[in-house]
PDB file of N, CA, C and O in Angstrom, chain B, residues numbered from 101:
ATOM      1  N   MET B 101       0.794  -0.930   0.020  1.00  0.00           N
ATOM      2  CA  MET B 101      -0.053  -0.083   0.054  1.00  0.00           C
ATOM      3  C   MET B 101       1.037   1.335  -0.056  1.00  0.00           C
ATOM      4  O   MET B 101       2.040   1.470   0.645  1.00  0.00           O
ATOM      5  N   VAL B 102       0.629   2.183  -0.959  1.00  0.00           N
ATOM      6  CA  VAL B 102       1.348   3.460  -0.807  1.00  0.00           C
ATOM      7  C   VAL B 102       0.713   4.635  -0.082  1.00  0.00           C
ATOM      8  O   VAL B 102      -0.441   5.054  -0.177  1.00  0.00           O
ATOM      9  N   LYS B 103       1.666   5.050   0.623  1.00  0.00           N
ATOM     10  CA  LYS B 103       1.462   6.216   2.034  1.00  0.00           C
ATOM     11  C   LYS B 103       1.751   7.493   1.043  1.00  0.00           C
ATOM     12  O   LYS B 103       2.868   7.795   0.621  1.00  0.00           O
ATOM     13  N   LEU B 104       0.529   8.181   0.755  1.00  0.00           N
ATOM     14  CA  LEU B 104       0.486   9.581   0.121  1.00  0.00           C
ATOM     15  C   LEU B 104       1.091  10.245   1.053  1.00  0.00           C
ATOM     16  O   LEU B 104       2.186  10.643   0.655  1.00  0.00           O
ATOM     17  N   SER B 105       0.864  10.527   2.077  1.00  0.00           N
ATOM     18  CA  SER B 105       1.469  11.632   3.245  1.00  0.00           C
ATOM     19  C   SER B 105       2.702  11.566   2.794  1.00  0.00           C
ATOM     20  O   SER B 105       3.191  12.583   2.300  1.00  0.00           O
ATOM     21  N   LYS B 106       3.470  10.345   2.869  1.00  0.00           N
ATOM     22  CA  LYS B 106       4.996   9.932   2.819  1.00  0.00           C
ATOM     23  C   LYS B 106       5.321  10.673   1.604  1.00  0.00           C
ATOM     24  O   LYS B 106       6.079  11.641   1.545  1.00  0.00           O
ATOM     25  N   ILE B 107       4.671  10.124   0.620  1.00  0.00           N
ATOM     26  CA  ILE B 107       5.325  10.987  -0.816  1.00  0.00           C
ATOM     27  C   ILE B 107       4.968  12.084  -0.885  1.00  0.00           C
ATOM     28  O   ILE B 107       5.671  12.801  -1.598  1.00  0.00           O
ATOM     29  N   ALA B 108       3.857  12.683  -0.266  1.00  0.00           N
ATOM     30  CA  ALA B 108       3.509  14.416  -0.262  1.00  0.00           C
ATOM     31  C   ALA B 108       4.647  15.054   0.582  1.00  0.00           C
ATOM     32  O   ALA B 108       5.024  16.192   0.304  1.00  0.00           O
ATOM     33  N   ARG B 109       5.220  14.338   1.632  1.00  0.00           N
ATOM     34  CA  ARG B 109       6.071  14.911   2.499  1.00  0.00           C
ATOM     35  C   ARG B 109       7.436  15.167   1.907  1.00  0.00           C
ATOM     36  O   ARG B 109       8.123  16.185   1.994  1.00  0.00           O
ATOM     37  N   GLN B 110       7.728  13.831   1.179  1.00  0.00           N
ATOM     38  CA  GLN B 110       9.218  14.143   0.281  1.00  0.00           C
ATOM     39  C   GLN B 110       9.156  14.814  -0.817  1.00  0.00           C
ATOM     40  O   GLN B 110      10.170  15.429  -1.145  1.00  0.00           O
ATOM     41  N   ALA B 111       8.118  14.871  -1.564  1.00  0.00           N
ATOM     42  CA  ALA B 111       7.885  16.062  -2.613  1.00  0.00           C
ATOM     43  C   ALA B 111       7.815  17.188  -2.172  1.00  0.00           C
ATOM     44  O   ALA B 111       8.176  17.999  -3.024  1.00  0.00           O
ATOM     45  N   ASP B 112       7.404  17.819  -0.873  1.00  0.00           N
ATOM     46  CA  ASP B 112       7.671  19.069  -0.520  1.00  0.00           C
ATOM     47  C   ASP B 112       8.925  19.408  -0.133  1.00  0.00           C
ATOM     48  O   ASP B 112       9.304  20.568  -0.295  1.00  0.00           O
ATOM     49  N   VAL B 113       9.672  18.543   0.379  1.00  0.00           N
ATOM     50  CA  VAL B 113      11.131  18.362   0.880  1.00  0.00           C
ATOM     51  C   VAL B 113      12.013  18.840  -0.746  1.00  0.00           C
ATOM     52  O   VAL B 113      12.741  19.824  -0.873  1.00  0.00           O
ATOM     53  N   LEU B 114      11.723  17.973  -1.676  1.00  0.00           N
ATOM     54  CA  LEU B 114      12.400  18.032  -2.542  1.00  0.00           C
ATOM     55  C   LEU B 114      12.087  19.564  -3.541  1.00  0.00           C
ATOM     56  O   LEU B 114      12.881  20.052  -4.345  1.00  0.00           O
ATOM     57  N   LEU B 115      11.052  19.959  -3.279  1.00  0.00           N
ATOM     58  CA  LEU B 115      10.522  21.217  -3.699  1.00  0.00           C
ATOM     59  C   LEU B 115      11.425  22.222  -3.279  1.00  0.00           C
ATOM     60  O   LEU B 115      12.068  22.966  -4.020  1.00  0.00           O
ATOM     61  N   ASP B 116      11.431  22.194  -1.977  1.00  0.00           N
ATOM     62  CA  ASP B 116      12.111  23.173  -1.148  1.00  0.00           C
ATOM     63  C   ASP B 116      13.487  23.453  -1.560  1.00  0.00           C
ATOM     64  O   ASP B 116      14.014  24.560  -1.668  1.00  0.00           O
ATOM     65  N   LEU B 117      14.158  21.942  -1.843  1.00  0.00           N
ATOM     66  CA  LEU B 117      15.709  21.953  -2.486  1.00  0.00           C
ATOM     67  C   LEU B 117      15.751  22.374  -3.878  1.00  0.00           C
ATOM     68  O   LEU B 117      16.817  22.686  -4.409  1.00  0.00           O
ATOM     69  N   MET B 118      14.508  22.399  -4.566  1.00  0.00           N
ATOM     70  CA  MET B 118      14.677  22.668  -5.810  1.00  0.00           C
ATOM     71  C   MET B 118      14.682  24.567  -5.935  1.00  0.00           C
ATOM     72  O   MET B 118      15.357  25.291  -6.667  1.00  0.00           O
ATOM     73  N   GLY B 119      13.844  24.848  -5.104  1.00  0.00           N
ATOM     74  CA  GLY B 119      13.921  26.440  -5.142  1.00  0.00           C
ATOM     75  C   GLY B 119      14.931  27.024  -5.062  1.00  0.00           C
ATOM     76  O   GLY B 119      15.181  27.989  -5.784  1.00  0.00           O
ATOM     77  N   VAL B 120      16.127  26.341  -3.726  1.00  0.00           N
ATOM     78  CA  VAL B 120      16.938  27.159  -3.678  1.00  0.00           C
ATOM     79  C   VAL B 120      17.896  26.890  -5.119  1.00  0.00           C
ATOM     80  O   VAL B 120      18.603  27.784  -5.583  1.00  0.00           O
ATOM     81  N   ALA B 121      17.806  25.690  -5.656  1.00  0.00           N
ATOM     82  CA  ALA B 121      18.897  25.603  -7.089  1.00  0.00           C
ATOM     83  C   ALA B 121      18.447  26.648  -7.895  1.00  0.00           C
ATOM     84  O   ALA B 121      19.195  27.458  -8.444  1.00  0.00           O
ATOM     85  N   VAL B 122      16.866  26.633  -7.991  1.00  0.00           N
ATOM     86  CA  VAL B 122      16.425  27.420  -9.065  1.00  0.00           C
ATOM     87  C   VAL B 122      17.027  29.036  -8.898  1.00  0.00           C
ATOM     88  O   VAL B 122      17.471  29.793  -9.762  1.00  0.00           O
ATOM     89  N   GLY B 123      16.854  29.222  -7.486  1.00  0.00           N
ATOM     90  CA  GLY B 123      16.953  31.054  -7.018  1.00  0.00           C
ATOM     91  C   GLY B 123      18.576  31.131  -7.662  1.00  0.00           C
ATOM     92  O   GLY B 123      18.898  31.964  -8.509  1.00  0.00           O
ATOM     93  N   SER B 124      19.480  30.144  -7.117  1.00  0.00           N
ATOM     94  CA  SER B 124      20.593  30.392  -7.492  1.00  0.00           C
ATOM     95  C   SER B 124      21.112  30.426  -8.976  1.00  0.00           C
ATOM     96  O   SER B 124      22.137  31.061  -9.226  1.00  0.00           O
ATOM     97  N   LEU B 125      20.507  29.833  -9.857  1.00  0.00           N
ATOM     98  CA  LEU B 125      20.417  29.893 -10.984  1.00  0.00           C
ATOM     99  C   LEU B 125      20.029  30.977 -11.778  1.00  0.00           C
ATOM    100  O   LEU B 125      20.542  31.219 -12.871  1.00  0.00           O
ATOM    101  N   LEU B 126      19.231  31.571 -11.314  1.00  0.00           N
ATOM    102  CA  LEU B 126      18.835  33.138 -11.243  1.00  0.00           C
ATOM    103  C   LEU B 126      19.382  33.867 -11.018  1.00  0.00           C
ATOM    104  O   LEU B 126      19.265  34.830 -11.776  1.00  0.00           O
ATOM    105  N   LEU B 127      19.978  33.954 -10.323  1.00  0.00           N
ATOM    106  CA  LEU B 127      20.929  35.097  -9.257  1.00  0.00           C
ATOM    107  C   LEU B 127      22.180  34.895 -10.398  1.00  0.00           C
ATOM    108  O   LEU B 127      22.503  35.958 -10.929  1.00  0.00           O
ATOM    109  N   VAL B 128      23.000  33.585 -10.896  1.00  0.00           N
ATOM    110  CA  VAL B 128      24.297  33.590 -11.696  1.00  0.00           C
ATOM    111  C   VAL B 128      23.539  34.046 -12.866  1.00  0.00           C
ATOM    112  O   VAL B 128      23.919  35.179 -13.161  1.00  0.00           O
ATOM    113  N   ILE B 129      22.746  33.676 -13.543  1.00  0.00           N
ATOM    114  CA  ILE B 129      21.900  34.127 -14.768  1.00  0.00           C
ATOM    115  C   ILE B 129      21.644  36.100 -15.019  1.00  0.00           C
ATOM    116  O   ILE B 129      21.714  36.841 -16.000  1.00  0.00           O
ATOM    117  N   GLY B 130      21.384  36.270 -13.778  1.00  0.00           N
ATOM    118  CA  GLY B 130      21.070  37.479 -13.642  1.00  0.00           C
ATOM    119  C   GLY B 130      22.298  38.517 -13.612  1.00  0.00           C
ATOM    120  O   GLY B 130      22.305  39.645 -14.105  1.00  0.00           O
ATOM    121  N   ILE B 131      23.399  37.833 -12.876  1.00  0.00           N
ATOM    122  CA  ILE B 131      24.599  38.796 -12.684  1.00  0.00           C
ATOM    123  C   ILE B 131      25.418  38.776 -14.346  1.00  0.00           C
ATOM    124  O   ILE B 131      26.043  39.733 -14.803  1.00  0.00           O
ATOM    125  N   GLU B 132      25.199  37.368 -15.084  1.00  0.00           N
ATOM    126  CA  GLU B 132      25.576  37.802 -16.023  1.00  0.00           C
ATOM    127  C   GLU B 132      24.938  38.230 -16.944  1.00  0.00           C
ATOM    128  O   GLU B 132      25.598  38.249 -17.983  1.00  0.00           O
ATOM    129  N   THR B 133      23.629  38.699 -17.071  1.00  0.00           N
ATOM    130  CA  THR B 133      22.849  39.483 -18.048  1.00  0.00           C
ATOM    131  C   THR B 133      23.201  40.913 -17.605  1.00  0.00           C
ATOM    132  O   THR B 133      23.194  41.784 -18.476  1.00  0.00           O
ATOM    133  N   TYR B 134      23.548  41.284 -16.178  1.00  0.00           N
ATOM    134  CA  TYR B 134      23.815  42.611 -15.895  1.00  0.00           C
ATOM    135  C   TYR B 134      25.210  43.089 -16.474  1.00  0.00           C
ATOM    136  O   TYR B 134      25.498  44.211 -16.890  1.00  0.00           O
ATOM    137  N   ARG B 135      26.173  41.716 -16.380  1.00  0.00           N
ATOM    138  CA  ARG B 135      27.588  42.108 -16.689  1.00  0.00           C
ATOM    139  C   ARG B 135      27.573  42.435 -18.769  1.00  0.00           C
ATOM    140  O   ARG B 135      28.516  42.889 -19.417  1.00  0.00           O
ATOM    141  N   ASP B 136      26.471  42.097 -19.207  1.00  0.00           N
ATOM    142  CA  ASP B 136      26.503  42.147 -20.567  1.00  0.00           C
ATOM    143  C   ASP B 136      25.679  43.383 -20.756  1.00  0.00           C
ATOM    144  O   ASP B 136      25.430  43.781 -21.894  1.00  0.00           O
ATOM    145  N   GLY B 137      25.306  43.921 -19.840  1.00  0.00           N
ATOM    146  CA  GLY B 137      24.740  45.370 -20.252  1.00  0.00           C
ATOM    147  C   GLY B 137      23.037  45.188 -20.059  1.00  0.00           C
ATOM    148  O   GLY B 137      22.235  45.891 -20.674  1.00  0.00           O
ATOM    149  N   GLY B 138      22.724  44.332 -19.288  1.00  0.00           N
ATOM    150  CA  GLY B 138      21.529  44.110 -19.146  1.00  0.00           C
ATOM    151  C   GLY B 138      20.744  44.825 -18.029  1.00  0.00           C
ATOM    152  O   GLY B 138      21.490  45.699 -17.586  1.00  0.00           O
ATOM    153  N   SER B 139      19.628  44.834 -17.417  1.00  0.00           N
ATOM    154  CA  SER B 139      19.110  45.409 -16.318  1.00  0.00           C
ATOM    155  C   SER B 139      19.447  45.216 -14.941  1.00  0.00           C
ATOM    156  O   SER B 139      19.134  44.058 -14.663  1.00  0.00           O
ATOM    157  N   VAL B 140      19.854  45.700 -14.110  1.00  0.00           N
ATOM    158  CA  VAL B 140      19.722  45.832 -12.618  1.00  0.00           C
ATOM    159  C   VAL B 140      19.275  44.684 -12.027  1.00  0.00           C
ATOM    160  O   VAL B 140      19.853  43.876 -11.300  1.00  0.00           O
ATOM    161  N   GLY B 141      17.747  44.754 -12.603  1.00  0.00           N
ATOM    162  CA  GLY B 141      16.871  43.944 -12.110  1.00  0.00           C
ATOM    163  C   GLY B 141      16.877  42.838 -12.019  1.00  0.00           C
ATOM    164  O   GLY B 141      16.128  42.360 -11.167  1.00  0.00           O
ATOM    165  N   TRP B 142      17.680  41.955 -12.807  1.00  0.00           N
ATOM    166  CA  TRP B 142      17.778  40.463 -13.138  1.00  0.00           C
ATOM    167  C   TRP B 142      18.578  40.175 -11.533  1.00  0.00           C
ATOM    168  O   TRP B 142      17.900  39.870 -10.551  1.00  0.00           O
ATOM    169  N   PRO B 143      19.809  40.298 -11.479  1.00  0.00           N
ATOM    170  CA  PRO B 143      20.259  40.330 -10.116  1.00  0.00           C
ATOM    171  C   PRO B 143      19.639  40.286  -8.861  1.00  0.00           C
ATOM    172  O   PRO B 143      19.826  39.400  -8.026  1.00  0.00           O
ATOM    173  N   ILE B 144      18.646  41.584  -8.694  1.00  0.00           N
ATOM    174  CA  ILE B 144      18.108  41.616  -7.521  1.00  0.00           C
ATOM    175  C   ILE B 144      16.772  40.682  -7.321  1.00  0.00           C
ATOM    176  O   ILE B 144      16.351  40.281  -6.235  1.00  0.00           O
ATOM    177  N   ALA B 145      16.177  40.416  -8.665  1.00  0.00           N
ATOM    178  CA  ALA B 145      15.156  39.378  -8.540  1.00  0.00           C
ATOM    179  C   ALA B 145      16.031  37.840  -8.314  1.00  0.00           C
ATOM    180  O   ALA B 145      15.508  36.948  -7.646  1.00  0.00           O
ATOM    181  N   GLY B 146      17.021  37.709  -8.773  1.00  0.00           N
ATOM    182  CA  GLY B 146      17.652  36.499  -8.806  1.00  0.00           C
ATOM    183  C   GLY B 146      17.690  36.531  -6.783  1.00  0.00           C
ATOM    184  O   GLY B 146      17.081  35.772  -6.029  1.00  0.00           O
ATOM    185  N   SER B 147      18.501  37.530  -6.465  1.00  0.00           N
ATOM    186  CA  SER B 147      18.902  37.605  -5.079  1.00  0.00           C
ATOM    187  C   SER B 147      17.992  37.342  -4.040  1.00  0.00           C
ATOM    188  O   SER B 147      18.198  36.653  -3.041  1.00  0.00           O
ATOM    189  N   VAL B 148      16.737  38.083  -4.426  1.00  0.00           N
ATOM    190  CA  VAL B 148      15.421  37.780  -3.621  1.00  0.00           C
ATOM    191  C   VAL B 148      14.848  36.652  -3.642  1.00  0.00           C
ATOM    192  O   VAL B 148      14.199  36.295  -2.659  1.00  0.00           O
ATOM    193  N   LEU B 149      14.970  35.795  -4.834  1.00  0.00           N
ATOM    194  CA  LEU B 149      14.527  34.601  -5.095  1.00  0.00           C
ATOM    195  C   LEU B 149      15.165  33.717  -4.247  1.00  0.00           C
ATOM    196  O   LEU B 149      14.503  32.926  -3.575  1.00  0.00           O
ATOM    197  N   PHE B 150      16.309  33.754  -4.200  1.00  0.00           N
ATOM    198  CA  PHE B 150      17.719  32.738  -3.632  1.00  0.00           C
ATOM    199  C   PHE B 150      17.365  32.830  -2.113  1.00  0.00           C
ATOM    200  O   PHE B 150      17.358  31.828  -1.397  1.00  0.00           O
ATOM    201  N   SER B 151      17.046  34.200  -1.617  1.00  0.00           N
ATOM    202  CA  SER B 151      17.151  34.466  -0.316  1.00  0.00           C
ATOM    203  C   SER B 151      16.081  33.911   0.111  1.00  0.00           C
ATOM    204  O   SER B 151      16.303  33.160   1.061  1.00  0.00           O
ATOM    205  N   VAL B 152      14.574  33.999  -0.333  1.00  0.00           N
ATOM    206  CA  VAL B 152      13.574  33.302   0.167  1.00  0.00           C
ATOM    207  C   VAL B 152      13.518  31.877   0.069  1.00  0.00           C
ATOM    208  O   VAL B 152      13.146  31.164   1.001  1.00  0.00           O
ATOM    209  N   ASN B 153      13.873  31.464  -1.019  1.00  0.00           N
ATOM    210  CA  ASN B 153      13.952  30.183  -1.207  1.00  0.00           C
ATOM    211  C   ASN B 153      15.126  29.681   0.049  1.00  0.00           C
ATOM    212  O   ASN B 153      14.618  28.916   0.869  1.00  0.00           O
ATOM    213  N   LEU B 154      16.123  29.904   0.216  1.00  0.00           N
ATOM    214  CA  LEU B 154      17.015  29.480   1.182  1.00  0.00           C
ATOM    215  C   LEU B 154      16.539  29.508   2.549  1.00  0.00           C
ATOM    216  O   LEU B 154      16.944  28.653   3.338  1.00  0.00           O
ATOM    217  N   TRP B 155      15.553  30.584   2.983  1.00  0.00           N
ATOM    218  CA  TRP B 155      15.013  30.840   3.967  1.00  0.00           C
ATOM    219  C   TRP B 155      14.208  29.901   4.680  1.00  0.00           C
ATOM    220  O   TRP B 155      14.285  29.485   5.836  1.00  0.00           O
ATOM    221  N   VAL B 156      13.012  29.528   3.266  1.00  0.00           N
ATOM    222  CA  VAL B 156      12.326  28.603   3.782  1.00  0.00           C
ATOM    223  C   VAL B 156      12.763  27.233   3.734  1.00  0.00           C
ATOM    224  O   VAL B 156      11.941  26.395   4.104  1.00  0.00           O
ATOM    225  N   ALA B 157      14.055  26.785   3.296  1.00  0.00           N
ATOM    226  CA  ALA B 157      14.554  25.667   2.969  1.00  0.00           C
ATOM    227  C   ALA B 157      15.386  25.274   4.774  1.00  0.00           C
ATOM    228  O   ALA B 157      15.285  24.155   5.275  1.00  0.00           O
ATOM    229  N   CYS B 158      16.098  26.376   5.432  1.00  0.00           N
ATOM    230  CA  CYS B 158      16.418  26.608   6.425  1.00  0.00           C
ATOM    231  C   CYS B 158      15.476  26.462   7.536  1.00  0.00           C
ATOM    232  O   CYS B 158      15.903  26.080   8.626  1.00  0.00           O
ATOM    233  N   ARG B 159      14.339  26.707   7.382  1.00  0.00           N
ATOM    234  CA  ARG B 159      13.191  26.799   8.386  1.00  0.00           C
ATOM    235  C   ARG B 159      12.733  25.411   8.484  1.00  0.00           C
ATOM    236  O   ARG B 159      12.459  24.910   9.574  1.00  0.00           O
ATOM    237  N   ARG B 160      12.637  24.740   7.311  1.00  0.00           N
ATOM    238  CA  ARG B 160      12.121  23.150   7.470  1.00  0.00           C
ATOM    239  C   ARG B 160      13.145  22.537   8.217  1.00  0.00           C
ATOM    240  O   ARG B 160      12.824  21.837   9.178  1.00  0.00           O
ATOM    241  N   PHE B 161      14.410  22.704   7.902  1.00  0.00           N
ATOM    242  CA  PHE B 161      15.290  21.626   8.443  1.00  0.00           C
ATOM    243  C   PHE B 161      15.543  22.056  10.055  1.00  0.00           C
ATOM    244  O   PHE B 161      15.886  21.240  10.910  1.00  0.00           O
ATOM    245  N   ILE B 162      15.355  23.213  10.262  1.00  0.00           N
ATOM    246  CA  ILE B 162      15.612  23.486  11.734  1.00  0.00           C
ATOM    247  C   ILE B 162      14.435  23.003  12.249  1.00  0.00           C
ATOM    248  O   ILE B 162      14.590  22.479  13.352  1.00  0.00           O
ATOM    249  N   ARG B 163      13.043  22.999  11.730  1.00  0.00           N
ATOM    250  CA  ARG B 163      12.242  22.282  12.337  1.00  0.00           C
ATOM    251  C   ARG B 163      12.083  20.757  12.877  1.00  0.00           C
ATOM    252  O   ARG B 163      11.569  20.193  13.843  1.00  0.00           O
ATOM    253  N   HIS B 164      12.880  20.376  11.606  1.00  0.00           N
ATOM    254  CA  HIS B 164      13.122  19.036  11.672  1.00  0.00           C
ATOM    255  C   HIS B 164      13.799  18.269  12.583  1.00  0.00           C
ATOM    256  O   HIS B 164      13.774  17.088  12.929  1.00  0.00           O
ATOM    257  N   ARG B 165      14.625  19.602  12.982  1.00  0.00           N
ATOM    258  CA  ARG B 165      16.117  19.004  13.896  1.00  0.00           C
ATOM    259  C   ARG B 165      15.610  18.872  15.103  1.00  0.00           C
ATOM    260  O   ARG B 165      15.776  17.870  15.798  1.00  0.00           O
ATOM    261  N   LYS B 166      14.742  20.206  15.542  1.00  0.00           N
ATOM    262  CA  LYS B 166      14.131  20.169  16.710  1.00  0.00           C
ATOM    263  C   LYS B 166      13.485  18.832  17.406  1.00  0.00           C
ATOM    264  O   LYS B 166      12.799  18.065  16.730  1.00  0.00           O
ATOM    265  N   PRO B 167      13.762  18.580  18.893  1.00  0.00           N
ATOM    266  CA  PRO B 167      12.789  16.978  19.148  1.00  0.00           C
ATOM    267  C   PRO B 167      11.556  17.864  19.438  1.00  0.00           C
ATOM    268  O   PRO B 167      11.515  19.091  19.526  1.00  0.00           O
ATOM    269  N   THR B 168      10.706  17.091  19.549  1.00  0.00           N
ATOM    270  CA  THR B 168       9.170  17.246  19.773  1.00  0.00           C
ATOM    271  C   THR B 168       8.933  17.157  21.382  1.00  0.00           C
ATOM    272  O   THR B 168       9.234  16.002  21.682  1.00  0.00           O
ATOM    273  N   PRO B 169       8.613  17.712  22.298  1.00  0.00           N
ATOM    274  CA  PRO B 169       8.151  17.071  23.667  1.00  0.00           C
ATOM    275  C   PRO B 169       7.084  16.032  23.944  1.00  0.00           C
ATOM    276  O   PRO B 169       6.871  15.657  25.097  1.00  0.00           O
TER     277      PRO B 169
END
């Protein structure tokens, strides 16, 4: 029998980690675009997306490390 709650939990963790990866890629691409004469909005958007996704992932892992009373 497949436990859907376990699959959903694992998918949620995977999506949190993928968010950090996507944010870092957007930051790198934004910096390269800015160096090539593009808008400064790309690195700003990349850094905001990366920071938010990193905060979400860190919050998840900190919550899982704390023992429940």
